[in-house]
C-alpha positions in Angstrom: -0.9 0.3 -11.6 2.7 -0.9 -11.3 5.6 0.0 -13.6 8.8 -2.0 -13.0 8.1 -2.5 -9.3 7.3 1.2 -8.7 3.8 1.5 -7.3 1.8 4.4 -8.9 -1.1 4.8 -6.4 -1.5 7.4 -3.7 -0.5 4.8 -1.1 2.5 3.7 -3.3 3.7 7.2 -3.6 4.6 7.1 0.1 7.6 4.9 -0.9 11.1 6.4 -0.8 11.8 4.9 -4.3 8.9 6.8 -5.8 10.0 10.0 -4.0 13.4 9.6 -5.6 11.9 9.1 -9.0 9.6 12.2 -8.5 12.7 14.2 -7.5 14.7 13.0 -10.5 11.9 13.9 -12.9 11.4 17.3 -11.2 15.1 18.1 -11.3 15.4 17.2 -15.0 12.4 19.4 -15.9 13.7 22.3 -13.8 17.2 22.0 -15.3 15.7 22.1 -18.7 13.6 25.2 -18.2 15.7 27.0 -15.6 19.2 26.1 -16.7 21.2 28.8 -14.9 19.1 29.0 -11.8 21.2 27.9 -8.7 18.5 26.6 -6.2 17.1 24.0 -8.7 17.7 21.2 -6.2 16.0 23.0 -3.4 12.9 23.5 -5.5 13.0 19.9 -6.5 13.2 19.0 -2.8 10.2 21.2 -2.1 8.2 19.6 -5.0 9.1 16.1 -3.9 8.0 16.8 -0.3 4.8 18.4 -1.6 4.0 15.4 -3.8 4.6 13.1 -0.8 2.3 15.1 1.5 -0.4 15.3 -1.1 -0.1 11.5 -1.6 -0.6 11.0 2.1 -3.7 13.2 2.0 -5.1 11.4 -1.1 -4.4 8.0 0.5 -6.3 9.1 3.6 -3.4 8.4 5.9 -2.5 10.9 8.6 1.2 10.1 8.3 2.3 13.6 7.5 5.7 13.3 9.0 6.4 10.0 7.3 5.3 11.4 4.0 7.5 14.5 4.4 10.4 12.4 5.6 10.0 10.1 2.6 10.2 13.1 0.4 13.4 14.4 2.0 15.1 11.0 1.9 14.0 10.3 -1.6 15.1 13.7 -2.8 18.4 13.3 -1.0 19.0 9.9 -2.6 18.2 11.2 -6.0 20.2 14.4 -5.7 23.3 12.9 -4.2 23.1 9.9 -6.5 22.9 12.1 -9.6 25.8 14.2 -8.4 27.9 11.2 -7.6 27.3 9.7 -11.1 27.9 13.0 -12.8 31.2 13.5 -10.9 32.3 9.9 -11.7 31.5 10.5 -15.4 33.5 13.8 -15.2 36.5 11.9 -13.8 36.2 9.4 -16.6 36.3 12.3 -19.1 32.7 12.0 -20.1 29.7 14.4 -19.7 29.3 18.0 -18.7 31.9 17.9 -15.9 34.7 16.3 -18.0 37.9 17.9 -17.0 36.2 20.1 -14.3 36.2 17.6 -11.4 39.4 17.8 -9.4 
């Protein structure tokens, strides 16, 4: 199964793009249900790495370090990309950080 170029198989989940997508989804769910909880991004990182390692196990590949590293890189791209876009929107006067970014 393939949605817009993102492979949705256990082997395909070992891709950094999929890890970033997993992290974005996890972060949005966590922010919805734990809005005032500070370590949301750390939990999203842990969820992403766990999903990547489970994908390596399901795919039958022993690439544990590669899977964990894909999770860390994907979560970093998702988190820093989200923060950068939110800050840019705040500077433009739009979104939750409008007028707060200095």
